[in-house]
C-alpha positions as CSV (number, residue, x, y, z in Angstrom):
1,M,-100.9,-213.9,-5.9
2,T,-100.8,-214.3,-9.6
3,V,-99.7,-217.8,-10.5
4,L,-100.8,-218.0,-14.2
5,Y,-101.1,-215.6,-17.1
6,R,-101.6,-215.6,-20.8
7,L,-99.8,-214.1,-23.7
8,D,-102.0,-214.4,-26.7
9,A,-99.6,-213.0,-29.3
10,S,-96.7,-214.3,-31.3
11,A,-93.1,-213.1,-30.9
12,P,-93.2,-211.0,-34.1
13,E,-96.5,-209.4,-32.9
14,I,-95.1,-208.6,-29.5
15,A,-92.0,-207.1,-31.0
16,A,-94.0,-205.0,-33.4
17,Q,-96.2,-203.5,-30.7
18,F,-93.4,-202.6,-28.3
19,G,-90.8,-201.7,-30.9
20,A,-88.4,-204.4,-30.0
21,A,-86.1,-206.8,-31.8
22,A,-87.7,-210.3,-31.6
23,G,-84.5,-212.1,-32.4
24,G,-85.1,-215.8,-32.6
25,D,-87.7,-216.1,-29.9
26,P,-90.0,-219.0,-30.9
27,W,-93.0,-217.8,-28.7
28,A,-96.3,-218.5,-30.5
29,G,-98.8,-217.7,-27.7
30,G,-100.4,-219.4,-24.8
31,H,-100.3,-219.8,-21.0
32,I,-97.3,-219.0,-18.8
33,A,-97.0,-220.8,-15.4
34,P,-94.2,-220.7,-12.8
35,G,-91.1,-222.4,-13.9
36,Q,-91.8,-221.8,-17.6
37,F,-89.9,-219.6,-20.1
38,A,-91.7,-216.5,-21.4
39,P,-90.7,-213.5,-23.5
40,V,-89.6,-210.4,-21.6
41,L,-88.5,-207.1,-23.0
42,T,-85.2,-205.6,-21.7
43,Q,-83.1,-202.7,-22.6
44,G,-80.3,-203.5,-20.2
45,R,-76.8,-205.0,-20.6
46,E,-77.9,-208.6,-20.6
47,A,-75.1,-210.8,-21.8
48,I,-73.0,-207.6,-22.5
49,A,-70.2,-206.7,-20.2
50,G,-70.2,-203.3,-18.6
51,P,-73.0,-200.8,-18.2
52,A,-76.0,-200.3,-20.5
53,R,-75.0,-198.5,-23.7
54,A,-76.8,-195.4,-24.8
55,G,-79.3,-196.1,-27.6
56,Q,-79.2,-199.8,-27.0
57,P,-82.3,-201.3,-28.6
58,L,-85.2,-202.9,-26.8
59,R,-84.8,-206.7,-27.0
60,M,-87.1,-209.6,-26.5
61,V,-85.5,-212.6,-24.7
62,P,-86.9,-215.7,-23.1
63,R,-86.6,-215.9,-19.3
64,L,-87.9,-218.3,-16.6
65,W,-90.7,-217.0,-14.5
66,G,-89.5,-217.4,-10.9
67,V,-86.3,-216.2,-9.4
68,P,-84.3,-218.7,-7.3
69,P,-84.8,-217.8,-3.6
70,P,-82.1,-216.2,-1.5
71,P,-79.7,-218.6,0.3
72,S,-81.4,-217.8,3.6
73,A,-84.5,-219.7,2.3
74,G,-82.6,-223.0,2.4
75,E,-83.0,-226.0,0.2
76,R,-86.8,-225.9,0.5
77,G,-87.2,-222.4,-0.6
78,S,-89.4,-222.0,-3.7
79,A,-88.8,-219.8,-6.7
80,V,-89.9,-216.2,-6.1
81,L,-92.6,-215.2,-8.6
82,S,-93.3,-211.6,-7.4
83,V,-91.7,-208.7,-5.6
84,R,-93.9,-207.8,-2.6
85,N,-91.3,-205.5,-1.0
86,P,-89.2,-203.6,-3.5
87,D,-87.0,-202.2,-0.7
88,S,-85.9,-205.7,0.3
89,P,-82.1,-206.2,0.1
90,F,-82.8,-209.1,-2.2
91,W,-84.4,-206.8,-4.8
92,I,-83.3,-203.2,-4.3
93,G,-79.9,-203.5,-6.0
94,N,-81.5,-204.7,-9.2
95,L,-84.4,-202.3,-9.1
96,R,-82.2,-199.3,-8.6
97,N,-80.3,-200.2,-11.8
98,S,-82.7,-199.7,-14.7
99,E,-80.8,-202.3,-16.8
100,F,-82.4,-205.0,-14.7
101,R,-85.9,-203.8,-15.1
102,C,-88.0,-205.4,-17.8
103,L,-91.4,-205.4,-19.4
104,V,-93.3,-208.6,-19.2
105,P,-95.9,-208.7,-22.0
106,A,-99.3,-210.3,-21.3
107,S,-102.9,-210.4,-22.4
108,Q,-104.6,-211.7,-19.3
109,F,-103.7,-212.9,-15.8
110,M,-105.6,-215.2,-13.5
111,E,-106.5,-214.6,-9.8
112,W,-108.5,-216.9,-7.5
113,G,-111.7,-215.4,-6.1
114,R,-113.1,-215.9,-2.6
115,K,-114.4,-219.3,-1.5
116,D,-118.0,-220.1,-2.4
117,P,-119.8,-220.5,0.9
118,Q,-121.8,-223.3,-0.5
119,T,-119.1,-225.4,-2.1
120,G,-115.9,-224.1,-0.4
121,K,-114.3,-223.8,-3.9
122,R,-112.7,-220.8,-5.5
123,R,-113.4,-219.7,-9.1
124,A,-110.6,-218.6,-11.4
125,H,-111.0,-215.1,-12.7
126,W,-109.2,-214.0,-15.9
127,L,-108.5,-210.3,-16.0
128,G,-107.1,-208.0,-18.6
129,A,-106.7,-204.3,-19.4
130,A,-109.6,-203.0,-21.5
131,D,-107.5,-200.3,-23.1
132,Q,-104.6,-202.6,-23.8
133,P,-105.3,-206.0,-25.3
134,L,-101.6,-206.6,-25.1
135,F,-100.1,-204.9,-22.0
136,A,-96.9,-205.0,-20.0
137,F,-96.3,-206.0,-16.4
138,A,-93.5,-204.3,-14.6
139,G,-90.8,-206.9,-14.1
140,V,-87.2,-207.3,-12.8
141,W,-84.7,-209.9,-13.9
142,K,-81.8,-211.6,-12.2
143,D,-79.1,-214.0,-13.3
144,S,-78.1,-216.8,-11.0
145,E,-78.4,-220.5,-11.8
146,V,-81.0,-219.6,-14.5
147,P,-82.0,-216.4,-16.4
148,S,-85.1,-215.6,-14.6
149,F,-87.6,-212.8,-13.8
150,A,-90.3,-211.8,-11.3
151,L,-93.3,-209.5,-11.4
152,L,-93.7,-206.3,-9.3
153,T,-96.8,-206.1,-7.2
154,C,-98.8,-203.3,-5.6
155,A,-102.0,-202.8,-3.6
156,P,-105.0,-204.2,-5.3
157,N,-107.5,-202.0,-7.0
158,A,-111.3,-202.3,-6.3
159,V,-111.8,-205.1,-8.7
160,L,-109.0,-207.3,-7.2
161,R,-110.1,-206.3,-3.6
162,D,-113.6,-207.6,-4.4
163,L,-112.1,-210.9,-5.3
164,G,-110.3,-211.1,-2.0
165,C,-106.8,-210.4,-3.3
166,A,-104.2,-208.8,-1.1
167,A,-102.1,-207.5,-4.0
168,M,-102.0,-207.3,-7.8
169,P,-99.3,-207.3,-10.4
170,V,-98.3,-203.9,-11.6
171,I,-99.7,-203.2,-15.1
172,L,-97.9,-200.3,-16.8
173,P,-99.8,-197.7,-18.8
174,R,-98.6,-197.7,-22.4
175,G,-96.1,-195.1,-23.6
176,E,-94.1,-193.0,-21.2
177,A,-94.7,-195.2,-18.2
178,Q,-93.1,-198.1,-19.9
179,A,-90.1,-196.0,-21.0
180,V,-89.6,-194.7,-17.4
181,W,-89.7,-198.3,-16.1
182,L,-87.0,-199.3,-18.5
183,R,-84.8,-196.3,-18.4
184,G,-85.8,-193.9,-15.6
185,D,-84.1,-193.5,-12.2
186,W,-85.5,-195.5,-9.3
187,S,-87.5,-192.7,-7.7
188,R,-89.5,-192.2,-10.9
189,A,-89.8,-195.9,-11.6
190,A,-91.0,-196.7,-8.0
191,A,-93.8,-194.1,-8.4
192,L,-95.3,-196.4,-11.1
193,L,-95.9,-199.2,-8.6
194,Q,-99.6,-198.3,-8.4
195,P,-102.8,-200.3,-8.9
196,Y,-104.2,-200.2,-12.4
197,S,-107.5,-198.2,-12.8
198,S,-110.5,-200.4,-11.9
199,S,-112.4,-198.8,-14.7
200,L,-109.9,-200.1,-17.2
201,M,-110.0,-203.7,-16.0
202,C,-112.1,-206.4,-17.8
203,E,-112.8,-210.0,-17.1
204,S,-113.2,-212.7,-19.7
205,A,-114.4,-216.3,-19.6
206,G,-112.0,-218.8,-18.1
207,H,-109.3,-220.6,-20.2
């Protein structure tokens, strides 16, 4: 499971690439770990009463990575970083309403590889999209005690399987796929929950 990613671009650079309004987001680039605020791009009704308005601009807002767990998890439940089952009652209401879907910009994400048989240790692998130096994860946001978000996951591609990963975050192809995730009906958006092409993945030195 992804527990760390990087966003090596400033708020104005992110806004320019995705055609969003940066507002006063102070993001200057760096790591994002669970429980930290990070920029997300939303076209929903956030902070606006009523349904999403036609022609509403794409906005960049800071949100906390990790959605508070459902009450059934009890006091020891930890924040939910990723959506493994989009049909879960905890998620499906938000996912069916496009206003709650968001783009989560990133430049790399980290996954732990298999244990070294000699040392028993795992090596951190930093992965990115070769065709998109700045890409977007598929995300979903919720409002409860805190304004938070989680990443959608899917089956791993060959690169992630070789590392021993059981899942990978959904990386959206640029263009139409991102628009469908933000504005399309759920049947079209759900079809995007596919592993990114292995041939378009790249690995860089650790950070």
